[in-house]
NUDOVO-933969 format. One line per field, with one value per residue: residue number from 1; residue in three letters; x, y negated, z negated of N, C-alpha, C in turn. Coordinates in steps of 0.2 Angstrom, whole numbers, plus 5000, padded with zeros to 4 digits. Layout:
vexdo <- c(NUM, ...);
fimar <- c(ALA, ...);
n.c1 <- c(X, ...);
n.c2 <- c(Y, ...);
n.c3 <- c(Z, ...);
ca.c1 <- c(X, ...);
ca.c2 <- c(Y, ...);
ca.c3 <- c(Z, ...);
c.c1 <- c(X, ...);
c.c2 <- c(Y, ...);
c.c3 <- c(Z, ...);
***
This chain:
vexdo <- c(1, 2, 3, 4, 5, 6, 7, 8, 9, 10, 11, 12, 13, 14, 15, 16, 17, 18, 19, 20, 21, 22, 23, 24, 25, 26, 27, 28, 29, 30, 31, 32, 33, 34, 35, 36, 37, 38, 39, 40, 41, 42, 43, 44, 45, 46, 47, 48, 49, 50, 51, 52, 53, 54, 55, 56, 57, 58, 59, 60, 61, 62, 63, 64, 65, 66, 67, 68, 69, 70, 71, 72, 73, 74, 75, 76, 77, 78, 79, 80, 81, 82, 83, 84, 85, 86, 87, 88, 89, 90, 91, 92, 93, 94, 95, 96, 97, 98, 99, 100, 101, 102, 103, 104, 105, 106, 107, 108, 109, 110, 111, 112, 113, 114, 115, 116, 117, 118, 119, 120, 121, 122, 123, 124, 125, 126, 127, 128, 129, 130, 131, 132, 133, 134, 135, 136, 137, 138, 139, 140, 141, 142, 143, 144, 145, 146, 147, 148, 149, 150, 151, 152, 153, 154, 155, 156, 157, 158, 159, 160, 161, 162, 163, 164, 165, 166, 167, 168, 169, 170, 171, 172, 173, 174, 175, 176, 177, 178, 179, 180, 181, 182, 183, 184, 185, 186, 187, 188, 189, 190, 191, 192, 193, 194, 195, 196, 197, 198, 199, 200, 201, 202, 203, 204, 205, 206, 207, 208, 209, 210, 211, 212, 213, 214, 215, 216, 217, 218, 219, 220, 221, 222, 223, 224, 225, 226, 227, 228, 229, 230, 231, 232, 233, 234, 235, 236, 237, 238, 239);
fimar <- c(MET, ARG, GLU, ASN, ILE, PHE, LEU, GLN, ILE, TYR, ASN, ASP, TYR, SER, SER, ARG, ILE, HIS, SER, GLY, GLN, LEU, LEU, PRO, GLY, ALA, LYS, LEU, PRO, SER, GLU, SER, GLU, LEU, ALA, GLU, SER, TYR, GLY, THR, SER, ARG, GLU, THR, VAL, ARG, LYS, ALA, LEU, ASN, LEU, LEU, PHE, ARG, GLU, GLY, TYR, ILE, HIS, LYS, ILE, LYS, GLY, ARG, GLY, SER, PHE, VAL, LEU, ASP, MET, THR, ARG, MET, ASP, PHE, PRO, VAL, THR, GLY, LEU, ILE, SER, PHE, LYS, GLU, MET, SER, ASP, THR, LEU, GLY, GLY, PRO, SER, ARG, THR, LEU, VAL, GLU, GLU, THR, VAL, GLN, GLU, PRO, ALA, GLY, PHE, MET, LEU, ALA, ARG, GLN, LEU, GLN, ILE, PRO, GLU, ASP, ALA, LEU, ILE, TRP, LYS, VAL, THR, ARG, ALA, ARG, GLU, ILE, GLU, GLY, GLU, ARG, ILE, ILE, LEU, ASP, LYS, ASP, TYR, PHE, ARG, ALA, ASP, ILE, VAL, PRO, PHE, LEU, SER, MET, ASP, ILE, ALA, ALA, GLY, SER, ILE, TYR, GLU, TYR, LEU, GLU, GLY, GLU, LEU, GLY, LEU, LYS, ILE, SER, TYR, ALA, LYS, LYS, LEU, ILE, SER, VAL, GLU, PRO, SER, THR, GLY, GLU, ASP, HIS, ARG, LEU, LEU, ASP, LEU, LYS, LYS, TYR, THR, HIS, ILE, VAL, VAL, VAL, ARG, ASN, TYR, VAL, TYR, LEU, GLU, ASN, THR, VAL, LEU, PHE, GLN, TYR, THR, GLU, SER, ARG, HIS, ARG, LEU, ASP, LYS, PHE, GLN, PHE, VAL, ASP, PHE, ALA, ARG, ARG, VAL, ARG, ARG);
n.c1 <- c(5004, 5010, 5019, 5010, 5004, 5014, 5016, 5004, 5004, 5014, 5009, 4997, 5002, 5011, 5002, 4994, 5002, 5006, 4993, 4991, 4984, 4992, 5003, 5018, 5030, 5021, 5018, 5020, 5011, 5017, 5028, 5022, 5009, 5005, 5007, 4997, 4986, 4986, 4986, 4998, 5015, 5029, 5040, 5036, 5030, 5041, 5048, 5040, 5041, 5054, 5056, 5048, 5056, 5068, 5063, 5061, 5049, 5048, 5056, 5066, 5068, 5079, 5072, 5062, 5053, 5044, 5043, 5034, 5040, 5042, 5033, 5026, 5026, 5026, 5033, 5046, 5053, 5070, 5078, 5069, 5059, 5046, 5029, 5019, 5006, 5006, 5013, 5003, 4993, 4996, 4995, 4983, 4975, 4966, 4971, 4977, 4981, 4986, 4987, 4998, 5004, 5006, 5017, 5025, 5041, 5057, 5072, 5082, 5097, 5100, 5091, 5095, 5107, 5105, 5097, 5105, 5105, 5103, 5101, 5091, 5082, 5066, 5056, 5044, 5037, 5031, 5022, 5017, 5007, 5006, 4994, 4990, 4979, 4973, 4983, 4995, 5010, 5020, 5029, 5031, 5041, 5043, 5052, 5052, 5059, 5054, 5055, 5055, 5044, 5031, 5018, 5009, 4996, 4985, 4976, 4982, 4993, 4986, 4983, 4991, 5007, 5016, 5009, 5003, 5014, 5020, 5009, 5002, 5011, 5021, 5034, 5049, 5053, 5067, 5078, 5084, 5094, 5097, 5098, 5099, 5094, 5094, 5087, 5085, 5068, 5058, 5050, 5040, 5038, 5032, 5021, 5014, 5014, 5009, 5018, 5019, 5028, 5040, 5056, 5065, 5067, 5065, 5074, 5073, 5081, 5079, 5086, 5080, 5080, 5078, 5075, 5085, 5095, 5094, 5093, 5079, 5070, 5070, 5068, 5063, 5058, 5050, 5049, 5040, 5047, 5043, 5035, 5039, 5049, 5064, 5068, 5078, 5081, 5092, 5103, 5115, 5129, 5136, 5153);
n.c2 <- c(5006, 4994, 4992, 4990, 4978, 4969, 4970, 4965, 4952, 4947, 4949, 4942, 4929, 4927, 4929, 4918, 4907, 4910, 4908, 4895, 4890, 4887, 4874, 4868, 4863, 4864, 4867, 4883, 4892, 4893, 4906, 4910, 4906, 4914, 4927, 4927, 4925, 4937, 4947, 4953, 4956, 4944, 4948, 4957, 4947, 4939, 4948, 4948, 4935, 4934, 4942, 4934, 4923, 4929, 4933, 4921, 4913, 4904, 4892, 4891, 4880, 4877, 4874, 4867, 4875, 4885, 4882, 4880, 4885, 4879, 4889, 4888, 4894, 4903, 4917, 4930, 4940, 4942, 4949, 4956, 4971, 4975, 4980, 4978, 4977, 4972, 4960, 4954, 4951, 4940, 4930, 4924, 4923, 4932, 4949, 4964, 4982, 4991, 5006, 5015, 5027, 5043, 5055, 5071, 5076, 5083, 5075, 5071, 5064, 5050, 5046, 5055, 5051, 5038, 5042, 5051, 5065, 5082, 5085, 5093, 5092, 5089, 5074, 5061, 5050, 5034, 5022, 5006, 4991, 4975, 4964, 4947, 4934, 4936, 4938, 4950, 4952, 4958, 4973, 4988, 5001, 5016, 5029, 5044, 5056, 5072, 5082, 5076, 5068, 5076, 5075, 5065, 5054, 5046, 5039, 5036, 5029, 5018, 5011, 5008, 5015, 5015, 5014, 5026, 5035, 5031, 5032, 5044, 5054, 5052, 5047, 5038, 5023, 5013, 5004, 4995, 4993, 4980, 4975, 4962, 4955, 4947, 4951, 4956, 4958, 4973, 4984, 4991, 4982, 4971, 4978, 4982, 4970, 4953, 4944, 4933, 4920, 4924, 4931, 4937, 4945, 4946, 4958, 4968, 4980, 4993, 5002, 5013, 5018, 5031, 5032, 5041, 5039, 5044, 5043, 5040, 5034, 5026, 5011, 5000, 4984, 4973, 4957, 4943, 4928, 4915, 4916, 4919, 4914, 4920, 4922, 4919, 4919, 4911, 4909, 4899, 4906, 4902, 4901);
n.c3 <- c(5000, 4996, 5007, 5017, 5014, 5015, 5029, 5033, 5028, 5036, 5049, 5049, 5048, 5058, 5069, 5067, 5069, 5083, 5089, 5087, 5076, 5065, 5066, 5073, 5061, 5051, 5033, 5025, 5012, 4995, 4988, 4976, 4978, 4989, 4984, 4975, 4983, 4991, 4982, 4977, 4974, 4972, 4977, 4988, 4996, 4998, 5006, 5018, 5022, 5025, 5036, 5045, 5046, 5051, 5064, 5070, 5068, 5057, 5047, 5033, 5020, 5007, 4991, 4996, 5004, 5016, 5034, 5049, 5065, 5082, 5093, 5105, 5119, 5134, 5134, 5135, 5124, 5122, 5113, 5105, 5103, 5110, 5115, 5130, 5127, 5114, 5117, 5126, 5118, 5111, 5121, 5124, 5136, 5149, 5152, 5159, 5162, 5176, 5181, 5191, 5193, 5184, 5181, 5179, 5181, 5188, 5182, 5191, 5200, 5198, 5187, 5177, 5174, 5168, 5157, 5151, 5152, 5158, 5176, 5180, 5170, 5163, 5165, 5161, 5172, 5173, 5181, 5181, 5184, 5178, 5174, 5172, 5169, 5181, 5190, 5196, 5189, 5183, 5185, 5178, 5176, 5168, 5160, 5152, 5141, 5143, 5134, 5122, 5123, 5125, 5132, 5142, 5149, 5161, 5155, 5142, 5147, 5152, 5141, 5126, 5127, 5117, 5105, 5105, 5105, 5092, 5083, 5086, 5090, 5080, 5082, 5078, 5084, 5087, 5092, 5106, 5120, 5132, 5149, 5160, 5175, 5191, 5206, 5223, 5229, 5231, 5243, 5236, 5225, 5232, 5236, 5224, 5216, 5215, 5223, 5231, 5238, 5234, 5235, 5227, 5211, 5193, 5184, 5170, 5162, 5151, 5138, 5127, 5110, 5097, 5079, 5075, 5083, 5096, 5113, 5122, 5131, 5147, 5155, 5169, 5170, 5179, 5184, 5190, 5196, 5193, 5181, 5168, 5154, 5148, 5131, 5117, 5099, 5089, 5075, 5067, 5060, 5045, 5040);
ca.c1 <- c(5000, 5014, 5022, 5004, 5003, 5020, 5015, 4998, 5006, 5018, 5005, 4993, 5005, 5014, 4996, 4991, 5007, 5005, 4987, 4991, 4981, 4998, 5006, 5025, 5031, 5016, 5021, 5017, 5010, 5023, 5028, 5018, 5002, 5004, 5007, 4991, 4981, 4986, 4986, 5004, 5021, 5033, 5045, 5033, 5029, 5048, 5050, 5037, 5044, 5061, 5055, 5045, 5062, 5072, 5060, 5060, 5043, 5048, 5063, 5066, 5073, 5080, 5069, 5056, 5048, 5045, 5040, 5033, 5044, 5039, 5032, 5022, 5028, 5024, 5040, 5047, 5058, 5076, 5081, 5064, 5057, 5038, 5025, 5015, 4999, 5008, 5014, 4997, 4988, 4998, 4994, 4976, 4971, 4964, 4976, 4975, 4986, 4984, 4992, 4999, 5005, 5009, 5019, 5031, 5046, 5064, 5075, 5086, 5104, 5100, 5088, 5099, 5113, 5102, 5095, 5110, 5102, 5104, 5097, 5084, 5078, 5060, 5054, 5038, 5037, 5025, 5022, 5011, 5007, 5003, 4990, 4989, 4975, 4971, 4989, 4999, 5016, 5025, 5029, 5034, 5043, 5045, 5054, 5053, 5062, 5048, 5056, 5053, 5037, 5028, 5012, 5006, 4990, 4983, 4972, 4987, 4997, 4982, 4982, 4998, 5011, 5020, 5004, 5002, 5021, 5021, 5004, 5000, 5017, 5025, 5041, 5051, 5056, 5071, 5081, 5085, 5099, 5094, 5102, 5094, 5098, 5090, 5088, 5080, 5062, 5058, 5043, 5036, 5037, 5027, 5014, 5010, 5013, 5007, 5024, 5018, 5033, 5046, 5060, 5069, 5063, 5069, 5073, 5075, 5082, 5079, 5087, 5077, 5083, 5074, 5079, 5090, 5100, 5093, 5090, 5073, 5067, 5073, 5063, 5064, 5053, 5051, 5045, 5040, 5052, 5040, 5030, 5042, 5056, 5067, 5071, 5081, 5081, 5098, 5105, 5122, 5131, 5141, 5159);
ca.c2 <- c(5000, 4988, 4991, 4988, 4971, 4966, 4969, 4961, 4945, 4945, 4949, 4936, 4922, 4927, 4928, 4911, 4903, 4911, 4905, 4887, 4888, 4884, 4870, 4867, 4858, 4865, 4871, 4888, 4892, 4895, 4913, 4912, 4906, 4920, 4933, 4927, 4926, 4944, 4951, 4957, 4953, 4939, 4952, 4959, 4941, 4937, 4952, 4946, 4928, 4935, 4944, 4929, 4919, 4932, 4933, 4914, 4910, 4899, 4889, 4890, 4875, 4878, 4869, 4864, 4880, 4888, 4878, 4883, 4883, 4879, 4895, 4887, 4895, 4910, 4920, 4937, 4941, 4946, 4954, 4960, 4977, 4974, 4982, 4973, 4976, 4967, 4953, 4951, 4949, 4933, 4925, 4921, 4923, 4939, 4953, 4971, 4986, 4995, 5012, 5017, 5035, 5046, 5061, 5074, 5078, 5083, 5068, 5069, 5062, 5043, 5045, 5059, 5047, 5033, 5045, 5055, 5072, 5086, 5083, 5097, 5091, 5086, 5068, 5058, 5044, 5030, 5016, 5001, 4984, 4971, 4958, 4942, 4929, 4938, 4940, 4955, 4948, 4963, 4980, 4992, 5008, 5019, 5036, 5047, 5063, 5076, 5086, 5072, 5066, 5082, 5074, 5058, 5054, 5040, 5035, 5033, 5024, 5012, 5008, 5007, 5021, 5015, 5016, 5034, 5038, 5030, 5034, 5051, 5059, 5050, 5045, 5031, 5019, 5009, 4999, 4995, 4989, 4977, 4972, 4957, 4953, 4944, 4956, 4956, 4962, 4979, 4985, 4993, 4976, 4968, 4982, 4982, 4964, 4947, 4941, 4927, 4918, 4925, 4936, 4940, 4947, 4947, 4965, 4970, 4987, 4994, 5009, 5013, 5024, 5033, 5030, 5045, 5036, 5048, 5039, 5044, 5031, 5021, 5007, 4995, 4980, 4969, 4951, 4938, 4923, 4909, 4916, 4920, 4912, 4925, 4918, 4922, 4914, 4911, 4905, 4899, 4909, 4898, 4905);
ca.c3 <- c(5000, 4996, 5013, 5021, 5012, 5018, 5036, 5033, 5028, 5042, 5055, 5048, 5049, 5065, 5073, 5066, 5073, 5090, 5091, 5086, 5070, 5061, 5071, 5072, 5056, 5045, 5028, 5022, 5005, 4991, 4987, 4971, 4981, 4994, 4980, 4972, 4988, 4994, 4976, 4977, 4970, 4975, 4981, 4994, 4999, 5001, 5012, 5024, 5024, 5028, 5043, 5049, 5047, 5056, 5071, 5073, 5067, 5052, 5044, 5026, 5017, 5000, 4986, 4999, 5006, 5023, 5038, 5055, 5070, 5088, 5097, 5110, 5126, 5137, 5134, 5135, 5120, 5124, 5108, 5102, 5106, 5110, 5120, 5134, 5124, 5109, 5120, 5129, 5112, 5109, 5126, 5124, 5142, 5150, 5154, 5160, 5165, 5182, 5181, 5198, 5192, 5178, 5183, 5176, 5187, 5186, 5182, 5197, 5199, 5195, 5180, 5173, 5172, 5164, 5151, 5148, 5152, 5165, 5182, 5181, 5164, 5165, 5162, 5163, 5176, 5172, 5185, 5179, 5186, 5173, 5177, 5167, 5171, 5188, 5195, 5195, 5189, 5180, 5186, 5173, 5178, 5162, 5161, 5145, 5141, 5142, 5128, 5116, 5124, 5129, 5136, 5144, 5153, 5164, 5149, 5137, 5150, 5153, 5134, 5124, 5126, 5110, 5100, 5105, 5103, 5085, 5080, 5087, 5090, 5074, 5084, 5075, 5089, 5082, 5095, 5113, 5124, 5138, 5154, 5163, 5182, 5197, 5212, 5229, 5228, 5235, 5246, 5230, 5221, 5236, 5236, 5218, 5213, 5218, 5223, 5235, 5243, 5231, 5238, 5221, 5205, 5187, 5182, 5163, 5161, 5144, 5135, 5120, 5106, 5091, 5073, 5074, 5088, 5102, 5119, 5124, 5136, 5151, 5158, 5173, 5169, 5185, 5182, 5195, 5194, 5190, 5176, 5162, 5152, 5143, 5126, 5111, 5094, 5086, 5069, 5066, 5053, 5042, 5038);
c.c1 <- c(5004, 5017, 5016, 5003, 5008, 5018, 5009, 5000, 5010, 5014, 5000, 4996, 5008, 5008, 4994, 4996, 5007, 4999, 4986, 4987, 4986, 5002, 5014, 5026, 5026, 5020, 5017, 5016, 5016, 5022, 5023, 5011, 5001, 5003, 5000, 4985, 4980, 4986, 4992, 5009, 5025, 5038, 5043, 5032, 5036, 5050, 5047, 5039, 5050, 5061, 5052, 5051, 5066, 5069, 5059, 5054, 5043, 5055, 5062, 5071, 5073, 5077, 5063, 5051, 5049, 5040, 5040, 5037, 5040, 5039, 5028, 5025, 5026, 5031, 5040, 5053, 5064, 5078, 5075, 5062, 5049, 5035, 5021, 5009, 5001, 5009, 5008, 4993, 4990, 4996, 4988, 4972, 4970, 4970, 4974, 4981, 4983, 4989, 4992, 5000, 5008, 5011, 5025, 5035, 5053, 5067, 5079, 5093, 5104, 5097, 5092, 5104, 5110, 5100, 5099, 5108, 5104, 5099, 5091, 5080, 5071, 5059, 5047, 5040, 5031, 5026, 5016, 5012, 5003, 5000, 4988, 4985, 4974, 4977, 4993, 5007, 5022, 5024, 5034, 5035, 5046, 5047, 5056, 5055, 5056, 5049, 5055, 5046, 5034, 5022, 5011, 5001, 4989, 4980, 4977, 4991, 4993, 4981, 4989, 5002, 5014, 5015, 5003, 5009, 5022, 5016, 5002, 5006, 5022, 5032, 5043, 5056, 5060, 5074, 5082, 5091, 5096, 5099, 5097, 5098, 5092, 5092, 5083, 5074, 5062, 5051, 5038, 5034, 5031, 5020, 5010, 5010, 5011, 5013, 5024, 5025, 5040, 5050, 5064, 5064, 5068, 5068, 5077, 5075, 5083, 5081, 5085, 5078, 5078, 5078, 5085, 5095, 5099, 5090, 5085, 5069, 5071, 5068, 5066, 5058, 5054, 5046, 5045, 5043, 5049, 5036, 5033, 5049, 5058, 5071, 5074, 5081, 5088, 5099, 5112, 5124, 5137, 5147, 5162);
c.c2 <- c(4994, 4986, 4988, 4980, 4967, 4965, 4965, 4954, 4943, 4945, 4943, 4930, 4922, 4926, 4920, 4906, 4904, 4908, 4898, 4885, 4885, 4880, 4869, 4862, 4860, 4869, 4877, 4888, 4894, 4903, 4915, 4911, 4912, 4926, 4933, 4928, 4933, 4949, 4956, 4953, 4948, 4943, 4954, 4953, 4939, 4941, 4950, 4939, 4929, 4937, 4939, 4924, 4922, 4932, 4926, 4910, 4904, 4897, 4888, 4885, 4876, 4872, 4866, 4869, 4882, 4884, 4881, 4880, 4883, 4886, 4894, 4888, 4902, 4913, 4927, 4937, 4945, 4951, 4958, 4966, 4977, 4977, 4977, 4972, 4971, 4960, 4950, 4948, 4942, 4928, 4921, 4922, 4931, 4943, 4960, 4975, 4990, 5000, 5015, 5025, 5036, 5053, 5064, 5077, 5079, 5076, 5066, 5066, 5055, 5043, 5049, 5055, 5041, 5036, 5050, 5062, 5076, 5084, 5087, 5096, 5087, 5079, 5066, 5051, 5040, 5024, 5012, 4994, 4980, 4965, 4953, 4936, 4930, 4939, 4945, 4953, 4952, 4970, 4984, 4999, 5012, 5026, 5038, 5054, 5067, 5081, 5083, 5069, 5071, 5081, 5067, 5059, 5047, 5036, 5032, 5028, 5017, 5008, 5006, 5013, 5021, 5016, 5023, 5037, 5037, 5033, 5041, 5056, 5057, 5049, 5038, 5028, 5014, 5003, 5000, 4991, 4987, 4974, 4968, 4955, 4950, 4948, 4955, 4960, 4967, 4979, 4987, 4987, 4972, 4971, 4982, 4975, 4958, 4942, 4934, 4926, 4921, 4931, 4940, 4941, 4948, 4954, 4966, 4977, 4988, 5001, 5009, 5019, 5025, 5031, 5035, 5044, 5040, 5043, 5043, 5041, 5026, 5017, 5001, 4990, 4974, 4963, 4946, 4931, 4917, 4909, 4917, 4916, 4918, 4921, 4923, 4917, 4916, 4907, 4905, 4902, 4905, 4903, 4901);
c.c3 <- c(5000, 5003, 5018, 5020, 5015, 5025, 5037, 5033, 5034, 5048, 5055, 5050, 5056, 5070, 5073, 5070, 5080, 5093, 5091, 5080, 5065, 5066, 5069, 5066, 5050, 5040, 5026, 5015, 5002, 4990, 4982, 4974, 4985, 4990, 4977, 4977, 4990, 4988, 4976, 4974, 4975, 4979, 4987, 4998, 5002, 5007, 5018, 5026, 5027, 5035, 5047, 5051, 5052, 5063, 5074, 5072, 5062, 5050, 5037, 5023, 5009, 4995, 4989, 5001, 5013, 5028, 5045, 5061, 5077, 5092, 5103, 5117, 5128, 5138, 5133, 5130, 5122, 5119, 5104, 5106, 5105, 5116, 5124, 5130, 5118, 5111, 5122, 5124, 5110, 5114, 5126, 5130, 5144, 5153, 5155, 5163, 5170, 5182, 5188, 5198, 5186, 5179, 5179, 5181, 5184, 5186, 5188, 5195, 5195, 5188, 5175, 5170, 5167, 5157, 5148, 5147, 5158, 5170, 5183, 5175, 5166, 5161, 5164, 5166, 5175, 5176, 5183, 5181, 5180, 5176, 5171, 5171, 5179, 5192, 5192, 5195, 5186, 5183, 5182, 5175, 5172, 5164, 5154, 5146, 5139, 5136, 5121, 5117, 5128, 5134, 5136, 5149, 5156, 5159, 5144, 5140, 5151, 5146, 5132, 5123, 5119, 5104, 5099, 5103, 5095, 5081, 5080, 5087, 5084, 5076, 5080, 5080, 5085, 5086, 5102, 5115, 5130, 5142, 5158, 5170, 5186, 5203, 5217, 5228, 5233, 5238, 5241, 5226, 5225, 5236, 5230, 5214, 5217, 5219, 5227, 5239, 5240, 5234, 5233, 5215, 5199, 5184, 5175, 5162, 5153, 5142, 5128, 5116, 5100, 5085, 5072, 5080, 5095, 5107, 5122, 5130, 5140, 5155, 5163, 5173, 5174, 5185, 5188, 5192, 5190, 5184, 5169, 5161, 5147, 5138, 5120, 5105, 5090, 5080, 5069, 5060, 5051, 5039, 5032);
***
């Protein structure tokens, strides 16, 4: 229950900041006020505030409290590990996922190298176009090790695969390595996305690991150039 309250506080305030209910510069209630409001300890409140701080939602000023930072942008986090469903929930506008295919097949040479598995090992290939406000602007090509993810379906792919992996399969997804590049668009990009006049596309390659450090997913997330800014939040470390 204590862990649930910590997540509830984090989710409540991150949602309020994203939705504009809490504007940049607004001061959050004190630790004591939050502890009383949520019926929990100050230690649990402090844990939630520290996560908001690390994720760039708030700035903590010693002796004054916690203040909201500017989050008003349509962005794609560079360092975060977030699903499209989680991201789209913060955008406010209509969005949907269009599943092109969900198939199981041998990895083959290229994907075997990416996932560090034998070429004849089975993988799940999931191809999905992401539509935001009526335009298909992201093409996600996901590849999962079938020995770790034994089953996927079109229905699961149309929702949130991560919710299924974590909720139904109990997988503990931990961290990812990301490579970002701008590349010429392909015929598949033009067929599945509304690319308009754009001849290039931003490609984010994700290598996703479980808590036990096993690489289980490789993804190519292909974004239309004009729709996203790729952001990180950094703090200077005083030495």
